[in-house]
C-alpha positions as CSV (number, residue, x, y, z in Angstrom):
1,M,40.2,46.3,-63.9
2,Y,40.6,47.8,-60.6
3,L,44.1,49.2,-61.0
4,T,43.7,51.4,-63.9
5,T,47.1,53.2,-65.7
6,E,46.3,56.7,-63.8
7,R,45.7,55.3,-60.5
8,K,49.2,53.3,-60.9
9,Q,51.1,56.7,-62.4
10,E,48.9,58.3,-58.6
11,V,51.0,55.5,-56.7
12,F,54.5,55.7,-58.4
13,E,54.5,59.7,-58.0
14,K,53.1,60.0,-54.1
15,Y,55.7,56.8,-53.0
16,G,58.7,56.7,-55.4
17,K,61.7,57.2,-54.7
18,A,62.2,59.8,-57.5
19,K,58.4,61.0,-57.1
20,S,57.7,61.0,-60.4
21,A,55.3,59.1,-62.3
22,T,58.0,57.6,-64.5
23,D,59.8,55.9,-61.2
24,T,58.8,52.1,-61.2
25,G,61.6,50.7,-60.7
26,S,62.1,51.8,-57.0
27,A,61.9,49.4,-54.0
28,E,59.6,52.0,-52.7
29,S,56.7,52.1,-55.0
30,Q,56.6,48.5,-56.2
31,I,56.4,48.5,-52.3
32,A,53.7,50.2,-52.8
33,L,51.4,48.6,-55.7
34,F,51.6,45.1,-54.2
35,T,50.2,47.0,-50.7
36,H,47.5,48.4,-52.5
37,R,47.1,44.9,-54.2
38,I,47.3,42.8,-51.7
39,N,44.8,45.5,-49.3
40,H,42.3,44.9,-52.7
41,I,42.0,40.9,-52.6
42,S,42.1,40.9,-48.8
43,E,38.9,42.5,-49.4
44,H,38.1,40.4,-52.1
45,L,39.2,37.1,-50.3
46,K,36.5,38.9,-47.3
47,I,33.9,38.2,-48.9
48,N,34.5,35.2,-51.3
49,K,36.1,32.6,-48.8
50,K,36.9,30.1,-50.9
51,D,38.9,31.8,-54.2
52,F,42.1,29.7,-53.9
53,S,43.5,31.1,-56.4
54,A,42.9,35.1,-55.1
55,E,44.2,33.3,-51.9
56,L,47.6,31.7,-53.6
57,S,48.1,34.6,-55.1
58,L,47.5,37.0,-52.2
59,V,50.1,34.7,-50.7
60,K,52.6,34.9,-53.5
61,L,52.3,39.1,-53.9
62,V,52.9,38.4,-49.4
63,G,56.1,37.0,-50.1
64,K,57.4,39.2,-52.9
65,R,56.7,42.2,-50.6
66,R,58.7,40.9,-47.8
67,S,61.2,39.8,-49.8
68,L,61.8,43.9,-50.8
69,L,61.4,45.3,-48.0
70,D,64.3,42.2,-46.5
71,Y,66.3,44.4,-49.6
72,L,65.4,47.7,-48.1
73,I,66.6,46.6,-44.5
74,K,69.8,45.5,-45.7
75,N,70.4,48.5,-47.5
76,D,69.0,51.8,-46.5
77,I,67.7,51.5,-43.3
78,F,65.8,54.8,-43.2
79,R,63.9,54.1,-46.5
80,Y,62.8,50.8,-45.6
81,R,61.5,53.0,-42.2
82,A,60.2,55.0,-43.6
83,I,58.2,53.5,-46.0
84,I,56.9,50.8,-43.2
85,K,55.5,54.1,-41.9
86,E,54.3,55.4,-44.2
87,L,52.0,52.4,-46.0
88,E,50.9,51.8,-42.5
89,I,52.7,48.2,-43.3
90,R,53.1,46.6,-39.7
91,K,55.9,43.8,-39.0
């Protein structure tokens, strides 16, 4: 699988709110994980243009990430700006 347990822990340590591998529930860590998966699926779709199930999962992931980003905008704009800058996500 493209996303191993060690890779997930690295993402959670780097982007999590508490900066620990067990911080899997914070919005920042989930956004970072979704971004990693979105990038992976995007690269897959560049090669396999007719993989419509992957395209559907990409659209769903983007929607989930967008809803988490909207949550962060409403509750803490500084956390939103930090994660956008760190992950280089454009609005």
